[in-house]
N, C-alpha and C positions, 0 to 999 in steps of 0.2 A: 504493500500500500504506500500512500504518500510518506509515511514516517520513515520507510526504508530509503526512499529517494532523498529525503532530507538528511538521513544519517550518512549516506554516501557523499553528499555535498560537504558535510562537516569533516568527514575523514579525508576527503580530497584536499580541503584547505589545510588541514593539519599536515598532510603529506608534503606540502610545500616547505614547511619548516624542516621536516626530516630530510628532504632533498638538499636544502641548504647546508645541513649538517655534513652531508657527504661532499658537497662542494668545498666546505672549509677543510675537510680532510685532505683533498687534493691541493688546496691552497697551502696547507702546512707542508705536505710532502714535497711540493715543487718550489716552495719558498717564494710565492708570489707576493704575499703580504697584503692582499686585498681585503680580507674579512677578519675581524678580530672579535673578541668577546663582546664588546659593547654593541657592535653591529648585530651579532647573532641574537643577543638578548632583546634588543629593540625590535628586530624583525619578528621574534617569537611573540613579543607583547602585542604587536599589530595583528598577527594571525589569531591570537587568542581573543582579542577584542572583537575582531570580525566574526568569529564563531559565536561569541556571546550575543552580539547584535542580531545575527541571523536567527538564533534560537528564540530570541525575544520578539522577533518579527519587526525589528526596527530598521532593517536594511532590505530593500527589494531584491529578489533573486528569482530567476526563472524556475518555475515549478517548486518554489519554496514558499508556501503560504501558511501562515500561522493563524488558525481559526480561534484558538483560545490558549491562554497561558496556564498550562497545568502545573501542579507542584513540581513534577519531574523536570519539566522544561525550565521553570524558574530556578530550580536547584542547579542544573547544569550551567545555565547562563551565569549564575552568581559564581560558580566554581571557576569558570573560564575567566571572569573578570578579576577574581582574587589572584589567580595565577598570573594574569597580565600585570597586575600591580606589583606582584613579587618580582617579575622579570624587569619591570621598569626600575625598581630599586637597585637591581643588579647592574643595569645599564648605567645607572648614576654613580657606580663605584662601590656599592656595598657587596661584601662577600656573601654568597648564597650558600645553601647546604652543599656538602661535599659531592653528592651524586650529581646534582645539576651542574656544578662547576666542572666535574669531570667530563661532561659532554661538550663544554664550551671550548672554543679555540683560545689561545693565550691573548693577553692584552698587548696590543702593539703600540699604543700611545704611552707617553711618559707618565701619565697619571696612574698612581698606584691604586690598587683595590683595598678598601678599608675593611679589615677583618675585625669582627667582634672579639676574637680571641687573640688580639695582637700581642698581648703580654706573653703568650706562650708560643705563638707561631710567627714565623717570618713571612714577609710578603713574597709574591711571585717573582719579582725582580731579583730579590736577594737569593732565592733558591737557584735561579738561573746562573748566578755568579759562582756556584760551586765549580772548582777547577777540573771539569770533566775532560778527559782525553778522548779524542774521536776514534782511536784504534787501540786494540789490545797491545800491539807491539810497542806503541808509545808509552802506554801505561806500565808495561813490564819493565821497560828501560828505566823509567822514573823510579819504579818500586825497588829495583836493584841498587840504585844510587841512594835512595832514602831508607832502605831496609824496612819497608812497610808492606803490609799485605795490599792486594788490589781488590777493590770492590767493583764488580762488573754489573752494569745495569743493561740487560738486553731489553730494549723498549721500542715503541713505534709511535709515529705521529698520530695514528688513528686508534691507539689503544686507550680505551676509557679507564681501565683499571690502572694503567700506568699513570694517568693524570691524577687519579684518586690517591695513589701512593705519594706522588710528588706533593700534593696539596695537604694531605692529612698525616703523612709520616715524615717525609724528607724535610718538610717546612717546620717541623717541631724543633725547637732550639737545641735540645740535647742531642737529637739525631743529627741535625745539621752540623753541630760542632764535632761530633764523633766522626762523621764522614769526612769533614774537612781536615781534621787534625790527625786522625789515626790511620787513614787509608789513602792510597792513590786511587783515583776514580776514573773509570772508563764507562762512558755512556754510548752504547752501540745500537744505533737505529737499524732495524731490519726491513723497514718498508719504505724507505726514502733516504735521500741524501747521497753524498759521494761514495760512502762505503757500505751501502745497504746490502749489496750482493755478497760481498765478502763476510759481512757480519752475520747474515742469515746462514751462509754456508758453514761458518764457524759454529754457530749454535746447533745446527742440525748434525753436522759430522762429529762434533766433540761431545755434545750433551744430549743428542738424540731427542730433541724437542723443538717445537716452534712456539711454546707457551710464552705469552707476554702478560705481565712483566716476568722476567726470569733473572734471578739474582745469583751471582756466584762470587765467592771470596777465594782468591788465588794467593798462594805464596809468591814471593819474588822469583822463585825458580819455576813458576807456572804450574805447580801442582795444585790440585783442588783441595780446599780446606772445608768449604761448606757451599751448599746450593739450595735454592728455594724457587718453586714455581708459583706464580699467582700473588695475590695481595697478602700482606701481613696485617691483620686487622687492628692491632694496637701497637702503640709506641713501645711499650714494655716488651712485647713479643719480638719486635724488630731489634731492639737493643740486645735482648738475650741472644738472638741469632748472630748478631755482629760479634758479641763476646765469645760465642762458640767458635767462630772462625779464628779469632785471635788466639784462643786457648789451643786450638789445633796447631797453629803456627809455633807457639811457644813450646808445645810438647815435641814438635818435630825438631826444633833447634836443640832442645835439651838431650834428645836421643842421639845426636851426632857426636 
């Protein structure tokens, strides 16, 4: 009936937002720099407002006629409007929840995103300043000079879980300080960039997985100390895992 036709219109409009998500993935992988977090959130807010107005019968649309405002229609219209306001706050520079932020492209402008938990977490720009090496060879050479273990982050431009880890784990001050001071860092993108093919080949041939994110701690001699696939849900769990890798390195040195 007419309700299904209206449902298809709403889903079709929402699909525009999803399509732009995939466009931003290509933008990240190819380094175009056209679409950033603010644009994506503003576009999402416009899409949600349009859906709300259609449901409430306030915008004319072919074959979309609202004869009466049922409680269900009012409820969904209100939900879309609340979600739109939420995205507008994000577009104005307010940090949103971790899941929403994970789907957003990074901020390209100089304006920082204001986090409500700023006392514990660093902003996005600071996290990007971690001294990541783009290849494993470069990281191992530095590790041998510094006599530090290597933290390897197999990641991807389109990896939502990777963005979640960066925003909720790497950005926490104790984790940030540990990574910066106690490890040599290698961030290996497998879905874009100059070294994507060799990084993906390394991950598949050596570790037998394409999981993202995928974390490995290596000794300076390139032996594996610890590895983990997927997100680590809490800061304490991640810190315990880092310490496990360091203990393995210490035990290996003592046994020599």
